[in-house]
N, C-alpha and C positions, 0 to 999 in steps of 0.2 A: 529414607524412606519413613524412621521410625519419628523425625524432625517433621516430615510433611502429616504424619499422622497427630502428633504432639499439637501443631499449629493448628489443625483443622478442629481436634477438639477444644482449645482454649478458644477459639472463635464461635464456635456456636454452641458451645457449654450453656450459655446464657440464655438460650432458648428453652430449654427444657424447663417444662411446667412441673413443678412437684405440689401435687395435690393429696391430701390424706384420704383415708377412708374410698382407697381404691383396690382394686386387686387387677391382676395379673391374668390375662386370658391370651394363650397361645397353643400352638400343634404347628402343626405339617399339612399341604393341600398338595394333594398328590393325584396323579391321574388312575383309571383303572389298571394299565401296566404297570403303578407305581413307581413312575416317573414324577421328579418334582417339578412343579407348576409354578414357572417364574412369575411373578408381576400380578398374581391373581389379585384381584379388588374384593376386601371382606367391611361389608358396612353394617355395623351396631347403632338400630335407631331405638332407642326408649323412649318413653309416653314426654320427655324434656328435650333431648339431646341427642345427635347424630355423631357419630364415632367412624372413622374409617382407617384403614392402612391397608398393608399390601406384602404379598411374600416375598423373599430375597431370595437371591442367587440358588438356595437349595431348598426352596419352598417351606420356609418357616417362616413364620410372622408371631409378633408378642406385641401386646397392646394392655394399656391399663385402663380398667374401667371401675365408674362409680355403680354399686350394688343395685339392680334394678331388673326390670323384665325387659329381655330386647327381642326385636325383631331382627333377624341377621338374614344378609345376602352374601352369598359368595359368588363370585362371576369371572371369568378370562375367556378371552376371543380364543373360537373354537371349541368350546365347552357349553355343556346345558347348565347355566343360572340355577342355583339351587338356594333355597329359603329355610332357614330353622329358626326355632322362638325356642329359648332357654333364659331361665332366671340366673343372674349372675349375683352369688351370694361369698363367692370366695375364690379362691384359685383356682384356675379352669384350664383344663387341657383339651383341647378340641380339635381332632384331625378331621379331615374332611378328603373325599374323595370325590372326582368331577369325571363324570360320564362324556366321552362324544356322543351317546345316543342318547335319547327319550328313557326313562329308567326309573325303577324305585330302590331309593338306597335303603340300607338298615339305618335305622335311627333319624333319618332325613326323609322326608316328605318332598319330590318335587315336582315344582311347578312347572308342567308340562311346557316347555321354552325352545323355540327353534335358535341352532346355532348360529351365530352372527358372522357370516362371512366377510364385513366389514363393520369395523366398529370404532368410533369417535373419543377420542380422550382429551381430558383437559389440557389445555396449553399448546393447542394450535397442531395437534399428534392425531394420527389416525394409524391405524392398520387392516390389513386382509388377507386372506387366504387366499392364493390364486385358484385352487382344486377347488373353493366351493363356489366360485364365481365363472366356473367354466361356460354359465348358459348366456352369459353376457357375449352378443354378436364380436366376432374377432375375425379376421380376411384367414387365418390358418385352422379354426375351429378351437384354439385354447387362448388362455389367459392370454393379455398382452398387459406386461405389467406397467409400460410407460403410458399407454393409451387408457388403463382404468385410471392411472393418475390425474390426467388430464380430465377426466369427469368428474372430479371433485373441486370443491370451490378453495379458490385462489392459485389455480394453474391455468393457466392462458392455454389454449387452445392452438396448437402451434400449425395448423391447418397441415394441407395435403403435401407432400414433398419433404416433411421435416419431422425428425423423430426425438429431438430435443425437448428438454424441460424450461418452461419458464414460470417460475415461481415468484409471484407478488411482485414483477416489474423488474425480476433481476433478468441476470444474460445466463444462458447457459452453462456457461463455466462457472457460475457462482455457485454450483448444486455439488455437494458432497455425494458421490456414488458410490456405495461399498456391496464388496458380494464378497461372504463371510468375513467381515472387518477388513476388506484391502481395497483401494481405493480401486477403481475403474476410470481411464482416461478417454476411451473410445468409448460413446455412451449409444450410439444408434448403427443398425444395418441401412442402406440406401434407403434414402428419400422418407425415412420413417413407416414404411409399410408393411416389412415383418416386424414379431415381437422379438425384442433385443434379448430377451432372457426366457429361456425354456423353465415355463411355470410348472412343470411336471417336477422339475428336480429342487423348485422352491417350498419351502416350509410356511413361511409367511413372512411378509413385506412392511417394513414400518417407515412411516414419512413421517417428518418432523420439519412442519414450515417453516419455526424458528429458529431451529437447531440451538435447542435450548438445553441438550445436553452436554457438560463440560468436557465430555468423553471424544466428543466431535469437534474437529476445527479445521481450520486453513480455507474454508469456505465462507464466502458472504451470505449466504442464502439457505436453503433446504439442503436436509439431509436423509436420502433411500438408502435403505438398510437392507439389503438381501439376506435371510437368514435359511440355512440350509438346513436337512435333517440330521438331527443329533442321535435319534435313536438306534443301537443296533437291531439291524432285520433279522429276526428269528425265522421265516422261510423265505424262499425265492419267490420273486412277484416280478411281474412285467406290466407297463402300462404305456400307452402312447397314442401316436396318431399316424394315420397313412391319408395323406390328400392329395390333390392333384396337382399343388404347387411346389408340396413340402411333407416331407414324413421326419417323424421323432418317436425316440423309445427311451424309454429309462427300464432300470434293470435293480433290482433291491437284490443283494447277494450275501447271503448269510455266510460265514468264515467258519465260525464258533460259536459258543454261546457268549462270548464275550468281544467276538470282533466281526464286522462286516462292511459292504461298502456299495454304493449308489454309484452308477455310470448311466449317462445321459448322452445322446447325440442328435443332432439335427440335420437336415442336408434339403436343398431347394434344386428343384429343378423346372424352375419358371420359363427359362431361354424356350424351352419345348411346348409348354402350355399355353403360357399368356403372352408371349411374343405374337403370336399372330392374331390376338384378340388386339393389341396394340396397332398392328398395322391395318387391322380391317375396321377400325374404329370409326364410327361416323364423322367424329372431330379430330380427325387423325392430321387434319392439317394443322390444328392449334398443339400438335403434341410433339412432344421434346425427346419422344423414345425410338426414334427412327434408329435403326441401327446398335439398337442397343443391346449388349448380352451380360446379363447379371447373374450371380449365383452366392451362396454365401453356407457355411456350414461350421455347428460349433459343437465342444463336448465338456462336460460336466464330471469332476468325481469327488466324491466323499468320503473317507475313509476313515471308519471309527473304531478304537479299542478302549472298552472300558475295562481297565486293565485289573483294577481294585474298586473297591466302591469310592475311593478317596484319590483316584486317577481317571480321568479320561483324556484321550488323545486323538485328535483330529485332525485329519487334512484334507484341505479344499482345493481342488486345480479347476480352472476354466481357460478355455481356448477358442477363440474365434478367428474365422478369418473370411472376408471379403475381395470379390474381383468383379471389376467393372470394366467392361471392353465397349468402347465407343470406335464406329467405324463409319466414315460417309465419302463414297468413291468421286461425289460431285466437288467436295473440299481438299480431297487425296488427304483423308486424315485418318488415324489409325491412333490410335490411345488407349492406355491400360490404366486402371485406377486401383490398389489394392491395399487394405488397411486390416489390422490384426489385432487381437488384445491376448497376453496372456498371464495368466495369474496363478500364484501357488501359497498356501498358506498353511505350514503347520500350527497347531496350537495345541497346548500341555494346561488343562485344568486340575486344580490339587483341591481339595477339601483340608484345609490346615487345620480345623476344627470346627466343632459346631456353630455357624454364624460367621464364619471365616475361610474366604474360598480364594483362592490365587491363580488367576492366568495369564500365562507366557505365550504370544504369539510372535512368529516371525512370518516377513510375507515378502514377496516378489512379485513387481506387475510391469508390464511391459505394453506401449501402444505406439505404433508406428503405422505410417502411409507412403505411399511410393506413388507419384505418378509419371508417364511415361507418355510423351506424346512427339509425335511425328506428323509434318504435315507439309508436303513437297519436301523440300530439302533441309528443313528446320526441324533437329532432332533435340527433345527436352527431358530432362531427368528432375524431379523437385522431391525430396524425402527428409521426413522429421520423425521422431520419435520423442518419446519421455519414459522412463524406467523408474523406479524406487526400489531402495531395499530398507525395510521396515521392522524395527522390533518393538514391541509394547508390553508392560506390564500392568496389571491391575489389580486391586484389592478390595473385597468387599466384605465390609465389618458393621459391628454396631458397635455405638457406644452410648452407654444410657439409652438404651432402646432407639435411638435414634440410626437409621442405617446410613453408611458413609459408602462412599468408593473413592478410592486414590491411585492415581497411576501415572505412567511414565512412558511417552512415546517419542523416540528418536528415527529420524529419516535421511536418507541419503539421495539425494533427488540427482538425474542426471537428464539433460534435455539437450537435443539437437533442433532448433527451430526450423530451420531451414536448410536443405544443402541443393545448391541450384546447377545443373551441370547444361551448357547448351552447345549445339555444335553446328557447324556448316551455315553458319551466321555469318552472312556477309566474308564468308569462306574462310571464316576463324571460330576457333572454340572459345567459348567464354563459358569459366566456372567462379563460380562465387566462394570466396573462401569460407569454409563450413567450420564454425566455432561451436565447440561443444561446452555448454553451462554447467556446471558443479554447484550443489546446495546443500547445507544441511539442516535439519530442523529438529528443535528440541520441545518437547511440552511436557509441564507437568501439571495435573489437574485433580481437584478433590471436589465434591460434592456430597449432599447431604440432603436429609427429607426429613426434616425437623417438624413436630406438631406444635403449633404456635399457641392455638387455642382449641376449644373442644371441636367447633365447627373449622378452624384455618388450619390451613396444613402450608407449607414452603418446600420448593426444592430449591438449594442455594448453590451454584455452583463457581469455582473460580478455576482461570486457565492462565497460564503463564508461555507465553510461547518465546523461543530464541531462534533466529533466524542469521545464517550466516550465507553469505556466497560471494562471486568475485574475487575468489582466493583471499577472503578475508576483509575486502574493502567497505562490503556491503555487510552491516550487521543492525538488526530490530531485536528490541526486548518488548514486548507487549505485554499487558493485563488483559483478561476478558472477562470480565463478571456477568454473571447470569443468573437471573431469578425469577422465578415462576410462583406466585399466592395463587392458595384454591382456596376456595368460602364455599362451604357445604352446608347452607339453611334448612335443605329436605334431602330424603334419601333421592329421590328424582330431579332435583336443582342444583347446579353448581354455576360457579361463577371465578373468572381466572382474571390476572393481571400478570403480564411479564416484559422483562427487559432483557434483551440480549444485546452484547457486543461481540464483532468479528474480526477477524484479518485473515487475508488471504494474499500467500507470496508468488503462488504459480497461476499465471493467466492464461485464458485459451483467446486465441485471436483467431476470430471469425473470419475467413476470407469468402464466403459464398453466402449466398441469399435463399438458397434451398439445401436438403439433407444430402450434399455431396461431400464427403470430409476429407478437405483439403486441408481443413483448419489446423492449428499446432498449438502448442504452450511455448511458453517462456517465465522465464525466472525474474522474480526482482531482484533488479543489479541498479548501477549506478546507470541513471536515465529512464529506467524503469520501475516506477515506483511501489509499496505495498498499498494495497489496496484495505478499505475497512468502512465496518458499517455499523449501523445501530438501530433496533428495532423496538416499537414499542407496540404492544398488541393488548386488547381486552376482548373476554369474549363471555357466551352464556350458553349453557345445555338444559335439556328439558325432557325428560323421559314422561309420554304419555301411554298412559293404559296398557304396558307393558309390549307396545308394537309399534310404535314412533318415536322417535328421534327428532328431537329438533337443537340445531346449533345454531350461532349466530356469533362472527367475529369480526372486529375492525384492527386495522394496524395502521403504522405509519414507518417508514423506511428510510433513513439518508444513508445513500451510497458515496462514498470520496476515493478518490484517484483511479475511476474509470479508466480504462484504456480502448481507444478504436483506432483502427489499422484502416485505412481508408484507400488500399490501392489492391484491392483481390487478392489472387493469389498471389503475386511477388510482383516488384517491378524491378526493370533492369537499368540500376543506377550506379554507378561506380563512384559517385562523388560524395553520396550522402549514405549513412549508414539504417540500420534498422532503428535504433534509438531515435534516431533523429525524424524517421518517418511516423510514428507512433502520436497520437495526441491525447492529454490527457483530461479528464474533467471530471464532475461528478454528478449523481442523480438524485432522484427521492420518488418514492412510490407512496401510495395510501388508496386504502378501499374498504369496503365492507362484503363482508362475505356470509351466505348463511347455506343450510343443507336440513332438509327433512328427508328422514329415512325411515323406510318401514322394513320390517325382520320378520314377521309372522305371517302364517296364512299361503294362499294358493298365489298369492300377488306378491312380489316382494320388490324393493329396489330402492330409488331416492331421486331427488330432484335438489341440484344444487346450481346455484348464483352467485357470480362476482361482479361486481361494481367497483372499478379499479381505473387508477392513474397512475401512469409511470413516464417520468421526466429526466431529461438529460440537458444538461451543460457544460460547452467544450467551448475555450476561450477561441480556439483555433476554426470553430463551424458555426455557421449560422449566426455572423457577427459577435460571437460571445451570449448570444442571446437563449432561453430556454426553448427547448424542443421536444416533440412527442419521441418516446423510444420506437423500435422499430416494431415492436410486440406491445404497443401500447393498446390493447382492444378494450374500448370502454365498459361493453357487455359478454359476458362469458356464461352460458346457461347449457346445462347439461340434465337431460331427462334419464332414466338407467331403469328399465323395469326386466322382469322375469315373471312369467305364468307357469305354473305346473297345472296342465288339465288333468292330469291322471299318472299313473305309475309307468306310462308309456311315451306321452308326449309333453314337450317342454318347450316354453317360445320365450323369444327375446328380442328386448327392441332398445337403443339406443338412440337419442335426438340431440342435436349439437346444433347451437345456436352462437355466434360468435361476431364480433362486430372486427372488419377487415383490418389489417395490419398495415403501418405505416409505410410510404416511400417516396421517395424525391421527384418530381416531377419538374421538367424544365419549363420556365414562365415565359421565355419569349426565343423567337429563332430569326437570326438576320445573316446576311452575305459579308465576307471580307476577304477581298478578293477573289469574288466569285465563289467563294468556300461559303458552305452553309454552315454557322455556328450557332450554339445553344447557349443560352444562359439560364442559371439556376437561381430560384428566387430560396424562399426560407427552407430548411432542411426537414425532411420528411412533412413536406405540404401536402401529400395526397393520402388517399386512403384507397385500400383493395377494398370489393364489393363485400356485404357480410358473407361468414361462411356459413353454409347451412347444410347438415349432413344427416341422413337415418340411414339407419344399419339394421338389419334382423337377422335373426336365427330362428331355425328349427332344428330341433333336437328329438329324434326318433330312438327309442330305448328297445333293443331287444332282450336285453339281461340287465339288471341294475340291481347288484347287492353292495356289500360292504366290500367285498373282496374279489367281486367279478363285474365286469361292465362290457357291455357291446354298444355302441350306441353309431348312426348315422349323423352327421352335424351338415345340414344345410346353410350356408350364410350368405348376405348378399350384403355388400359394399358398397355404400353409395346407393341406395332402392331406388331413388325416385330421378336418378342420373343428372344430378344438379351440378352443371360445370363451377366449380370453385378454383380462379386462376390462381398461380403459384408467383407469377409475376407481369409484369408489361414490359411489352417491347415496343419502342415509337418507332414506328417507319416513317420516312418522310419523302414524301412526293414533290418535286420541282417541276414546273412548266419550261417549256422549251428556252426561253427568255430568261428563265430566273431571276422570274418578279415576282414570283409567287411562291409559298411554302407552304404547304399544308401535311399537318401530321396528323396519321393513321394512327392510334393508340391498338394494338392487338395483346390481348390477353392470353397467355400461356398456359395452358392445363397439363395436370400428368396423367389422369385416367379419369372414367366416368364411372359407371356400374361395372363391379366386380364380382361376379358371384363365386363361388366356389362349394367344393363338397368335400368332407372327408369322412373316415370311420375311425372312431375311438375306443379303443379296447385295454381291457386291465382283468387281469387273472394271475 
């Protein structure tokens, strides 16, 4: 560890700009509850220069400034921004308290400013607080983290029947999904209809489209980090939702003055309520939900023990389970699909000394799915799982006022890609030999945030990955440099440029075109290569009149050793192997993104647009030529708006437009031995219709205070009942003489309009 810190110091020491006649300004930024605020941004604007810094892991900051008169802004997501005026003429200590509500601070005049529910940061990052986005329409009347991210630039709309994230032309398995710093491998409930996370248990969501933080690795694309509450509850409280299709509750339970816990639980009863609506739908003939029964439940736990001022111990746990049953008497079909996530992660945070904080974490995570099908005399079981046991250590410190973070991560992976059992097939039982793969990964990383010039700062990170699998037969050693440069010419204007290199050793094999979780994970080994990517990005942001934020980004990403598995759920082939069935290729994506956001006033919201291209090239597909990726949606437009009419009424709307996703359509049909045969042309040569959807919500508050709330939430999903097909089935009509074939495309939809009502409470 000392060697890592010393090497990092030697590498970045030269970036320190030594200037005379400068004075140190430092202090703490805390909340009204005296909790340290991590990552608060402080900007000092003089008559000729602009300087900025941010607080570290204990809420402390320090910056050297030339003597002058300064306008100072202190801001952090979820708090009221504050503005100071001060003359710096010697060493100054300046502590600041940020409030969650409007108010007047001692020595500080607060410019009334609404809290920002969604904040855009430099370098392809944004964050939001789900609790403050509750007015945005959602099927269950609660914030949906994944659906909210799909309303931001750079994230493709996945459409109906899919809850995955597609970020900047990547595949869903390329995103690192973290819950309390623990990887989550099963990333959606059935068909993406229900929120995957319980928003009431979440404090904040961090989203990094470029994954520029050296702490995070193992994926090619973005990082979604779910942060839970780390404040010890001081009194008992409860909040939740009671709805027609699902209910949830979250309890805050104090144990002592230094210990407490948060408990959350959710449960659906969709079969009893929504099932009849599906069966009576006017478009039921195009629906694939006949004979379908589905339910899910999940629970969250966060235990917090602030044993002393220097020690913080937490335990986070998350458990979810889904069951899908499909029966069809006409086909003699009976099937069950179960999938679940289990995670637990204890963590210990220790304040070594002022400005030095160490965190040790241990976690266990497991995702599994199991499909059972019985049709006529055939029975089939398909099972898969992936589980990790991981340890991480990180130290945050400063060298010559440059913030550093250095850490180590070690993970033991175990994967069962597919275990297939078939019985009564030709009166014989067929069992595929199940092979469990084990792998180990070790990562060392360090990052620093030096100030290069008065208006130029940087975030520089290096990550070294060592990966071993297949009983030591497969080994990789990779270096991942990451750099982000920020230029702040004025207090309201900023530019950035970034480069990120990433490697991925576990790969998600997608077997379904809709959100049915039969997908499975495989490890890199002989015949299954490691994927890697490079991304370049430029961006600009501007703030107007303290109400509007505008951001404009462009990106270019290359991806290598991408994996495709063209056989659906499985193929029964005793001759070949899984490694021989996959095809390996490469891809690229590029595009332009912009977002206009309004934070203050009765009307708030944002407008986002993405123009992007996503291409793939596999030697074994499309004659080796380039083709569009499945979720290459040229245009993605999202409008989000909320309107506070008065203290009782609140309205929300989301409007989504996106180009249709790609699929492969046969180009010709003909007969061979009196059997119709279809011939395919270019890969992904067809496109689904444009996706259009409008969601509305109306909230009526009986009570609305900081500690109590009672409200009715009315929401309508797909208000104008627009049919957005999820896939197309080609039906063939043949005349009696078998001389003519007529192909009739049939577009399958999942649902049309879905109204819902729920009661939200808090006490």
